[in-house]
C-alpha positions, 0 to 999 in steps of 0.5 A, a space after each residue: 772505631 771503638 767497640 765500647 760505644 756499641 755495647 751496654 754501658 752498665 757492666 762497667 759503670 760504678 753504682 753510686 751509694 746512697 749515703 750522700 743522697 740521704 743527707 742532702 735530701 732533707 736540705 733540698 727545697 723545691 717550689 713544687 709538689 710534683 715535678 715534670 719529666 719532659 719526654 721529647 718524643 710522642 706517647 707510645 715510644 720506648 722512652 715514654 713507656 719506660 718513664 711512665 713506669 718510673 712515674 708510677 713507681 715514684 707516685 707510690 713512694 713516700 717521697 716529695 716531689 712526685 713525678 709526672 711525665 709530660 711529652 713535648 715532641 717535635 724536631 726529632 726530640 730537640 723541641 723538648 730538649 730546648 724547653 728542658 734546657 731553658 727551664 728554671 734550675 729549681 728541680 721542678 723540671 727534669 728531662 729524659 735523655 739518651 744518645 740522640 742528644 749526641 747525634 743531634 748535636 753532631 748533625 748540627 741540629 742543636 748546639 748542646 748535648 749532655 753538656 747543657 744539663 746536670 746529670 742525675 741518673 742513668 737507669 735503663 738500657 734497651 737493645 735495638 732490633 732490625 725490624 722489617 715490614 711484613 710486606 717485604 719478601 725477606 724471611 731473615 737477615 741474610 735474605 735482607 742483606 743479599 737483596 739490599 746489597 744488590 739494590 743499594 738505595 732502593 729499600 726504605 728505612 724509617 728514621 728520625 733524622 739526626 737521631 739514634 734511629 738513623 745513626 744505628 742504620 748508618 753504622 750497620 751500613 758501614 759494617 755491611 756495605 748495605 745502603 738504605 733510603 731514609 724516610 723521616 719520622 718524628 719518633 718511634 710511634 710514627 715509625 712503628 705505624 709506618 712499618 706496620 702499614 708497610 709504608 716503609 720496608 725497614 725500621 729500628 724496633 725494640 722489645 720495650 715499644 714493639 714486643 706485642 707486634 713482634 710476638 703477634 707477627 705484625 712486624 718482622 724481627 731479623 736480629 738484635 744488636 746485643 751481646 746475647 739473645 733476648 730472654 723474650 725473643 729466644 729465637 731472634 739471633 744477635 747481629 754478632 751471630 750473623 757475622 756483624 760485629 755490632 752491639 747498640 742499645 739506647 741508654 736512657 737517663 734523667 738530667 736537670 737544667 744546667 745550674 740546678 743545685 747539687 742538693 736538688 740533684 742528689 735529692 732526685 738521685 735518691 728518689 730515682 735510686 729508691 724507685 729502681 729498688 722497687 720489685 714491681 718496677 724491676 719486673 715491669 722494666 724487665 718485661 720490656 726487654 730492658 736492663 734496669 740499674 742505677 748510675 748516680 750523678 758523678 759516674 753518669 757524667 763520666 759515662 756521658 763524656 766517654 760516650 760522646 767522644 765515641 759517638 763523635 769518632 764513629 760519626 766521623 769514621 762512617 762519614 755520617 756527619 762532619 765534626 763540629 
């Protein structure tokens, strides 16, 4: 399996310039003063938190339309995805997306992924963290690994089935030989509540959604799936430091329904790029342990093709799902 999947994509993707967007922005016409950005998970999750910050930044810009985040949760993110995919391609409905679109498709839960949308921009990347309940007896990753290896299938992991929150742990299984028992939850917020209450033993967490819980000691953090340590959690080792060659981050972007005119796509790309240049947004996103950048429509489409191919390859190699 290729390591490229489990690394941050931003270092290798070109940032698209603004010249084309500025020209077409004047020509784009949309029948709304405020567009909705569908986030297909509940409030309190990393995706909702990060795009709410984008909403605030865009509200403060001298642009039209404005943007309003709307949560449509259910079906592991697929309920919102279906509504967005079936919306009018008029620029008034956008969709917040990440690699769960690939995993849901490969798991047969939905019959489209990025190919059901028009890419606008890739904007953030948030590394995953191995999280554990404070009710567990482990003090570090080595303790956890030893116990899980000795008791395969005993310890529970909260995951949205068919999503990256399950895929992440399945890749960890393939890298270490550990075996977990999966418990279904619909979204980060529900999984976090279960982890905090001790209903589950383990779960994926991140700085964007869980920094206060990690720093407050209400959840244990054992390792981050990044190339380097987080500046906000300097004592938290990377999986690589612990001998597990694995890097994984949620790479979040914005797309539009298939068939949305290029002028509208470019108009929104221009607005989003302008938002990423906002110092206040840059500061707020960084505080969430997340990288902020701008990858425009063409480069984002190329990224999606490559990322899907690598997700498919690893899904087959790990035995997680059958090839569609």
